[in-house]
Steps between C-alpha positions, in 0.01 A plus 500: 500500500322182459124466440441316821671782698291750303182307595579519864580865483171567323297294755649704786435832320143408419438435875556865589414662173155644402257269329564675157806272433285197530286608204769406254567127533726320261283232352553285186204672329201713593288284280537205733260642773212731494511594863766539773498175709393569868741378767220387738314271502720295269345157578199358655557360845481122486253314715689304770393219732224621734568474869375180659491338844839349595538117514785340683631154403412354846141608463482372137624164628243490779218592255618226266522239768137577615333555164693313234260230350779240434592508869143481615420213282808323611415553862147356436661183351721474805211509720328233301819282539508571875136392539577176321751392762281304725516128615143456380595605138792249532256213590616449865161573658185300495203608304141506652179523304144515594245343254126514483277335255112524502295313237126482438343249269154436363435179300243270363577149628394158378623180668428187304578172684573161324305309774166327516241531765329214679268441204787475261436837347779767448532735785348831401739795430548772773440841346567834665453824307665825628714331759737746676840437647759750654855444610736686722873450510738729712847427607837647595790332345875550553798377315859520588799391302764381739756379240564586137875438459573820686361701221300714736823622665675555167192702378520720815867573432428570147231751594750677713753512213226654277442765740871579541533514121205741481651716769827511310306598186321768691837638622646479142201697367544748778862551437457523122227755539710715734779477265283610201350785721855613591609482142200683377528769757862569393389505138271791607797658676707458191232659262444780740874577504506502128218758506698718732801473267285609199357782696857618576578471133197717412628760751833507315326504173284795617822685615652424147200646331502815714858552441480441130197729464685774690784466258274518201337805640831680524598388148790255578317175420267377231156392533574152395680457837187579689299268281751216544491567887118473485511177293740352763270614777188348341694178445582496873131586574391213276730259696345622827150427376606162406667450836187598676320222321777258612455620862126458484546142365737426787263625762208298346718182523583566862139577591398176343750308720373680809138404409361845487355735241746518202429884459586581854782752482805522745855614510779278617656596830809279503810518267704213355770405742708196381663274762859432422583211744334192344725202468461213256581213734264633766224540244544145361497362852173682594337371186569138593376566863203738463377522148126397515498375136772263586353391831166439329669280235671302778164467680346367185750223481382389854135513377569272207676262729195494726289430171703187426473373854119547483497265209699252677276515803203425289633151451446401854174379649252736651348425836215705649260497779117547459221566748158638502173533695172481310125488500298308245125493500251355249124549509316268258125541462459199266609232719298172530448306810379180357217622270445823701639835369686678783776745574850390605774717643874402511750704701873458546724722716861409594875534455720341235872496462756316307835496313550568130816391319589551134791332329610611156568206293489606136401834349615460145867605578374849584728511812804436296416774255427748772830420686692535171339842428566603859875416450504699188348795682768469771769504239341800331480697826889442545552621141293808581694576814820486295348722238385750753837501669674552165260784390541677824880479488489627140280794610726581792814500270343718249365745756829511681691568174257784419529630855884507495504658150234764591695583818798588291298691245322680778823619640616625173167681420481653841829668431413567134178689581690759707726557201201537268316747721819707540548488130147634436529777755829601325366481161190698591712773646734507192189513286376795690833668456497417128789274513307175409301414203141385534581160352769446772253610781238249367757221483589567865145513593428174327811333660366603840155356432646175372725476807201572726310223324788248515544565866128445579487179286820361645404580855158328442665197328738459799201517742305251269798251536509548870120435527545188300788373719301577815188340371684181398675488846161556677632828635218737410242337752670357803185394685147510430274604796318225670167671437528458132508120530 
């Protein structure tokens, strides 16, 4: 009869025999222990993640769109750009100003004449000390540029393009933030899943400790097997504590994107579901049609063209109309009527109008320099457009390659995890029956934990690639509500 069969027979007899037989365990040496190990409690129950309010992905995106600081700042910039789109800002409307000047003077006056009186003597000087004088000038003046080489119309179109560029930038910021929120949310889901896997590993480790301790109690196993089981259990518990830190960090990152307290706790409500129907050609076509970064680069080329046209328009003459209505009054208390000191009052009230023309003749070749720089800026914008297009294509190709690869790995790992779980269940049962060594059980347990981790990582990586493809093709945010504009 083999030793394994004898062990099984002994375990079955001990289950129905009096406790006296359990007092003679077969151990390597009595000197290895001073007291009989107790079967319970074998380990301290690890502290798991505390319950927290649930948070769905849709709710997280809503909070992020409302509270994220990058989005709020970009919307303020968009509002500024919208406010700037006026015909007055482009120079198409007249300007009207009201002016008022009030002056008071006090002077000592001495008038010396180079004439002679009837007797041939020099005419005496006229002296006034403390003479006062006050002036009042009030007018309303208007100027209106009626021709500037069509620069005012070019400037208005440029302002509209600047507004469009800022709107595209806001949309890009919105989509990128939503992508970051979605990615961070699924990071939390992944880390939570790893904690669940470690907790299941701890349950298996606890069962292994209990079974091993029971075998030690009946004398068919050595204490070293219990100690090894406890060491493995503590190793899993250490991994759980580290994983709890990773989960906390992921939650802080998501809370930061949502614009709320970093310490606010929550539990993810949604799971990672990967779409499997994305096509490369459709993604690349959507990038060229809808990507806001690409559209913004295209709009910037239009803006630089307007800049060059504005420089050219400045070479033309400028013609404007002026008009005004004013009042002018001067009260002089030191006026002379002959030799008599008197007060004089002058008052003018009326309308004035005219035409103002300015023709640029020579400005030190500055117009040539400005136009050359504008052409360089136009060429740079074309280069930047090509660069953005190439960069987006490269990101799309990399993301799609990762997407395709992770879908294949995901299919493999989804079938592999079923094998790993079944393998652990069988290994644990065989260990319970004494047909498997502790090392083999631990290896099966480690294999399952690695398979669980790989599945979570690959599922997240596939979802991450999907998020990147949807962001590049502007598929995360289809339309921004009008109230956000």
